[in-house]
C-alpha positions in Angstrom: -27.0 17.3 -5.7 -23.5 16.0 -5.3 -21.6 17.0 -2.0 -19.4 20.0 -2.1 -16.0 19.8 0.0 -13.0 22.3 0.6 -9.8 21.1 1.0 -7.2 23.5 2.5 -3.5 22.8 2.5 -0.2 21.5 0.7 0.0 21.1 -3.0 3.0 19.5 -4.4 4.3 17.9 -7.7 5.0 14.3 -7.1 7.6 12.2 -9.2 6.8 8.6 -8.4 9.1 5.7 -9.1 8.4 2.1 -8.7 11.2 -0.2 -8.0 11.9 -4.1 -7.9 13.2 -3.5 -4.2 14.5 -1.0 -1.7 17.7 0.9 -3.2 20.9 0.3 -1.7 23.8 2.9 -1.2 25.3 4.1 -4.7 22.9 1.7 -6.6 21.2 2.4 -9.9 18.0 0.9 -10.9 15.8 1.1 -13.9 12.1 2.0 -12.7 9.5 -0.4 -13.1 6.9 2.3 -13.4 6.9 6.0 -13.1 4.4 8.6 -12.3 4.2 12.3 -12.3 1.1 13.9 -10.3 -0.2 16.5 -8.1 0.4 15.6 -4.4 0.3 16.7 -0.9 -2.3 15.6 1.6 -4.9 18.2 1.0 -4.7 17.6 -2.9 -4.9 13.7 -2.8 -7.9 14.0 -0.5 -9.6 16.6 -3.0 -9.0 14.2 -6.0 -10.3 11.1 -3.9 -13.5 13.2 -2.8 -14.0 14.1 -6.5 -13.5 10.6 -8.0 -15.9 9.1 -5.3 -18.8 11.6 -6.8 -18.1 14.4 -4.9 -17.2 18.2 -6.1 -14.1 19.2 -4.7 -12.3 22.5 -4.1 -8.9 22.9 -3.2 -7.2 26.0 -1.5 -3.7 26.2 -1.4 -0.5 27.9 -3.2 0.4 27.0 -6.6 1.5 29.8 -8.7 2.5 30.4 -12.4 5.9 28.5 -12.8 6.0 26.1 -15.6 6.0 22.9 -13.4 2.7 24.2 -12.1 1.0 23.5 -15.2 1.6 20.0 -14.6 -0.4 20.3 -11.1 -3.2 22.6 -12.6 -3.9 19.8 -15.6 -4.0 17.0 -13.4 -6.7 18.6 -11.2 -8.7 19.7 -13.9 -8.8 16.2 -15.3 -10.1 14.9 -11.9 -12.9 17.8 -11.8 -11.1 19.6 -8.7 -11.5 23.2 -8.7 -8.5 25.0 -7.7 -8.4 28.5 -5.5 -4.9 29.5 -5.7 -3.8 31.7 -2.7 -0.8 33.3 -4.6 -1.8 33.2 -8.3 1.0 35.5 -9.2 4.1 33.5 -7.5 7.0 32.4 -9.8 8.5 29.8 -7.7 8.2 26.2 -8.6 5.9 24.0 -6.9 7.1 21.8 -3.8 8.7 19.2 -5.3 8.5 15.4 -3.9 10.5 12.3 -5.0 8.9 9.1 -4.0 10.2 5.6 -4.5 8.0 2.9 -3.9 9.3 -0.8 -3.0 7.2 -3.1 -5.5 7.9 -5.9 -3.0 6.4 -4.7 -0.1 4.5 -1.5 -1.0 6.9 0.7 1.4 7.4 4.1 0.1 10.3 6.6 0.7 9.7 10.2 0.5 12.1 13.2 0.4 10.5 16.8 -0.3 11.1 20.4 1.0 7.0 20.6 1.3 6.3 24.3 1.4 9.4 25.2 3.5 10.6 27.9 0.7 7.2 29.1 -0.2 5.7 32.4 0.5 2.8 32.2 2.8 -0.5 34.0 1.9 -1.5 37.2 3.3 -5.0 36.7 3.4 -7.8 34.9 2.2 -9.1 35.1 -1.7 -11.8 37.6 -2.1 -14.4 34.9 -2.9 -16.4 33.1 -0.2 -14.3 29.9 -0.6 -17.0 28.1 1.7 -19.8 28.9 -0.7 -22.3 25.7 -1.1 -19.8 23.5 1.0 -20.7 20.8 2.9 -17.5 20.1 4.5 -14.0 21.5 5.2 -10.7 19.4 5.7 -7.5 21.1 6.5 -4.1 19.7 6.4 -2.2 22.1 8.6 0.2 23.2 5.8 -1.8 26.6 5.6 -2.3 27.2 9.4 -3.4 30.6 9.0 -5.9 30.4 6.3 -7.3 27.0 7.6 -7.7 28.6 10.9 -10.0 31.3 9.3 -11.8 29.2 7.2 -12.5 26.8 10.1 -13.7 29.8 12.0 -16.0 30.8 9.3 -17.3 27.0 8.8 -18.3 26.4 12.5 -21.4 29.2 12.3 -22.5 27.7 9.3 -22.5 24.3 11.1 -20.2 22.8 8.3 -17.9 19.9 9.8 -14.3 20.8 10.0 -12.4 17.7 9.5 -8.3 17.8 10.2 -6.0 15.6 8.8 -3.2 15.2 11.6 -0.7 13.2 9.6 1.9 14.7 12.1 2.4 17.6 14.6 2.7 20.9 13.0 3.2 24.5 14.9 0.0 26.5 15.5 -2.0 23.4 14.9 -3.7 23.6 18.5 -5.6 27.0 17.1 -7.3 25.0 14.5 -7.9 21.7 16.6 -10.0 23.5 18.8 -12.6 24.4 15.9 -12.1 20.6 14.7 -15.7 18.7 14.4 -13.3 15.6 13.8 -9.7 14.6 14.0 -8.3 11.8 12.0 -4.7 11.6 12.9 -2.0 9.0 12.0 0.3 7.1 14.5 3.0 9.4 13.7 0.7 12.4 15.3 2.5 13.5 18.6 1.1 16.5 20.1 3.8 18.1 22.9 3.9 15.6 25.8 2.0 13.0 24.2 4.3 10.0 23.1 1.8 7.1 22.7 -1.5 6.7 20.6 -3.6 6.7 23.9 -2.1 9.9 24.9 -2.6 11.7 21.5 -6.4 10.7 21.7 -6.7 12.1 25.2 -5.0 15.2 24.3 -7.4 15.7 21.3 -10.3 14.8 23.3 -9.4 17.1 25.9 -9.7 20.0 23.5 -13.4 19.0 23.3 -13.0 17.7 19.9 -16.3 15.5 19.4 -14.9 12.9 17.4 -11.3 11.5 16.9 -9.5 8.6 15.3 -6.2 7.5 14.6 -4.9 5.2 11.8 -2.2 2.7 12.2 -1.7 1.2 8.8 -2.6 -2.3 8.7 -3.4 -2.4 11.9 -7.0 -1.5 13.4 -7.7 2.0 13.9 -8.7 3.4 17.1 -11.6 5.9 17.6 -13.3 8.0 20.2 -16.4 9.8 20.6 -18.7 11.2 23.5 -20.7 7.8 23.4 -18.0 5.3 22.5 -14.4 4.5 22.2 -13.0 1.4 20.6 -11.2 -0.1 17.4 -12.1 -0.8 13.9 -10.7 -3.5 11.9 -9.2 -2.3 8.3 -9.1 -4.8 5.3 -6.2 -7.2 5.2 -4.7 -7.1 1.9 -1.0 -7.4 0.0 -0.1 -3.7 -0.6 1.3 -2.7 -3.9 2.0 0.9 -2.8 1.2 2.7 0.5 1.8 6.0 -1.0 -1.2 8.6 -0.4 -3.1 5.9 1.5 -3.9 8.1 4.4 -4.9 11.3 2.1 -7.3 9.1 0.2 -8.8 7.8 3.2 -9.5 11.5 4.3 -11.0 12.4 1.2 -13.1 9.2 1.2 -14.2 9.8 5.1 -15.2 13.4 4.0 -17.4 12.1 1.3 -19.7 10.1 3.5 -19.3 11.8 6.8 -22.5 13.6 7.5 -26.0 13.6 8.3 -26.6 10.0 6.6 -23.4 8.1 7.6 -22.1 8.4 11.3 -18.6 8.9 12.3 -17.6 5.2 12.7 -19.4 4.0 9.5 -17.6 6.5 7.3 -14.4 5.4 8.8 -15.4 1.7 7.9 -16.0 3.2 4.2 -12.7 5.2 4.1 -10.5 2.1 5.2 -12.0 0.0 2.3 -11.3 2.8 0.0 -7.9 3.3 1.2 -7.3 -0.3 0.8 -8.3 -0.6 -2.7 -5.9 2.2 -3.4 -3.0 0.3 -1.5 -3.3 -2.4 -4.1 -2.2 -0.5 -7.1 0.9 1.8 -7.9 0.8 5.6 -7.3 -1.9 7.7 -6.3 -4.3 7.3 -9.4 -4.7 3.9 -10.6 -7.2 2.7 -8.0 -9.7 5.5 -9.3 -9.6 3.4 -12.7 -10.7 0.3 -10.8 -14.3 2.0 -9.2 -16.4 1.2 -11.9 -15.7 -2.3 -11.7 -16.7 -5.4 -9.3 -14.8 -3.8 -6.1 -18.1 -2.9 -4.5 -16.2 0.6 -3.5 -18.3 2.9 -6.0 -19.1 4.2 -9.4 -16.3 6.4 -10.3 -16.2 10.2 -11.0 -19.8 11.4 -10.9 -21.1 8.6 -9.5 -22.2 7.2 -6.0 -20.7 4.8 -3.4 -22.3 2.5 -1.7 -21.8 -0.1 1.2 
């Protein structure tokens, strides 16, 4: 039976342009390529989880604006079940405009995220965690995340926190986490370095903590060991969504048969594969090939 993951957080509509080089002030360029796709940390993680053979359930706010149809169709295409916390909302989904430099793989993103979106009043009536094997939260639906994390712990479900950046109220969810994977930009109050961020997270009695640092070795800390883990060396085409895809791949493997550090290593391989193609979806098409990463949607991933 396929592993089931629940992903809670931001749902956006991303318009991604690939350019020959970085834009200069007042310059116009014709894009090399363009992609319109669902986005957001939890959303991209859910799609990666599904593409790697899991069953993903995405919990967030989408609504019924015409632009939401693009997001809904993209999720359906990749087999992601949507639990819409505000299905009657008429406002457009958060829109992100992204420019990717083809020469370096660097990306520039501008978005309002969910700043103008109403917060859902409560959890949906159904048991969102029914049949789940893990829960991931990205901090963009903090109240709902806290409620679901509190439900997950008595069920012995791993609670994984995507710490992309510090968000108000995060401490309420972090105290319930089984594992936190933060970026180098994650800076809790008073923690200005990566080591300080790890120390803060460990002080909350979080069993397993890691900090991803792009192409540098990631840092990890558990009750048994701490250290660095090298990541694959590649020439990136597009780094957009690499952290999100890392989290989805981690959740797919983290559990009884794969320990924390081994799951981090597999996730780093998947993220590296994703960085070698434009956008947040092309890497999935490469899975059935000779990459050694996996079998594609519905298949299994081996190492």
